N, C-alpha and C positions, 0 to 999 in steps of 0.2 A: 211593774209585772207581778207583784204579789209574792216574790220569790222570800224568804226568808234567811236571815244566818243559818239556821238550822238546814234549811235546803242546800244552800250552798256547799255547806261541810259534808252533809250527807253526799250530794253528787261527787264532789271531791274525794270521798272515801271510795264510793263505788266506782270513779274513774282508776285510781288508785288500785282498786283490787284487779281492774282490767287491764293493769299495765300502762296506762295512759296518762302518764304522770305529769307531761305537761298540762292536759286538761285537768286535770286535779288542782295542781297549781293554781290555774285561773280561777276554778272554783274558791278554794280556799280564800285567795286574795279578794274575791267579792266577799265572802264571808267575814274576812278580818275589815273591810270598808265598810260593813254594816253593823260592826260587834259596839256595843255601849256596856256600860256595867251593869244596864238593865236587862240585857239580852236574855240572859238566863244560861247563857253559855260562858264556860272560863275561856278567854283569851287564850291563856299556854295551851290549851287542847288545838285551836286553831293553828299557832305557830308550831307545835308539835308535829302537826299533819304536814304542816308545810316543809319542816326541815326533812322530815322521814321521806318525803317525796324528792327532794332536792337528794338526799343519800340516794335514791332508787335510781335516779339521773344521773349518778355520780358526779354531781356538781356539788363537791364537798363544801368549799369557801360559803357559798351562800347558805348550804345546811348549818353551816358552824354558829354563822348570824343569828339565825333563827333560834337554835339551841341557847345560844349565849344571851339572846334576849329573853327568853323564858326564864332564865336563872338571875336575871336582873330585875324581873318582877316579882319571882319566888324560888328563892335561892334555896330551899330546902325540898324542891321538887325533884327526886331522885330519879325518876325516870328520864326529866331531861338530861339530868348527869350521865346516865347510862346510855344515853341515845347519843350525846356528843361523842362521849368513848369509842362507843360504837364506829361512829362516822369518823372519828381518828384513827382509828385501829384499818378499817376498810381504805383510808385515805393513805394509808402508808406510815402512821405515826403510831406505831404500838407502845413507845414510851410514853407518849402524852396520853395515849388512851388508858395507860395502867395508872396514870397520877388521877384520872378523871373517874376511872373506876372505882378505886380508892375513895373518893369523894363522894360519889352515890353510896358504897356501902356503908361510909360513915352516916349519911343522911336517913338509909334504909337499910339496917344490918340483915334485914329478912329477904333481900333482893338476888334470887340464886343465879340469874344469868347475868349478873355482874361479875359474882364470882368465877362462874365458868368460864366466862370471857378471860378474866385475869388470868386462869390456870393455863389457859390455852396458851395464853402469849406468852406466860413463864415459861411454859414448856417448848414453846419455838425459842425462846431464847436460851435453851439450856439452863435453866434455871430450876430442876426439877425437884429439890426441896422445898423451894418456897411454893412451886405447884403445888405439891403434895399439900400443904396447909390451907390454901384458898378452895382447892377442889373438895378435900375432905368438909368443907362448909358448904359448898355447892351441893355435893351428895346428902347432907342432913337436911338441907332445905327443899329440895329435889332430887327425890332417889329416881333418876330414869335410866335408862340404857345409855343414854349418851355421857350423862354425868359419871356413873359406871365407869366407863371405858376409857374416859378421859383420867380419873383418878388412876385406875390401873395401868394405864400409861405413863403416869407421873410416879408411881411406884417402881415401873418398871425401869424408867430411866434413873432412878435413885439405889438401883441394885436392890430394892427390896422385892424380890421375885416372890416371895409366899403371898407377900399382902398383895401385889399385882394378880396371883391367882385366884386369890380369895374374892378380888374385887372384880375380877372380869366374870366369875361365876355367879355373882349376885347381877350381874347386867343380864 
């Protein structure tokens, strides 16, 4: 029918953007069946899209399989570590997520979302001092209002109220 791996992957992306995740998964799986090393597309990109769609459908165990498959292929793929950690957190495993976010930051120390999400998890666990440390990194890497708000919360929870005020004023 003339469809290429790129067509199937791009149609999957479009379905996912529309919230039609089951259709996205079907398209990604078709792309995966067509994949060859010569196809000009990274297999890990398709696997990441599949994992993300399963997260969006709250089918976490299936998402985990795809993220872990990526990491077997490319252990230094920081976004796969990040995506696995995010899925673990969303599935109710914040302790596992912290460990995998840490791995993501070891692979790519410039990954602001990983630090931000680690900080929020630590805040939720009443570990404000630890949250301050990672959220300070997040703010340095990505100085957005959300990052400043999270860091302000961590300062407040650490009884560092003047730092909290200064940080909130930067948001």
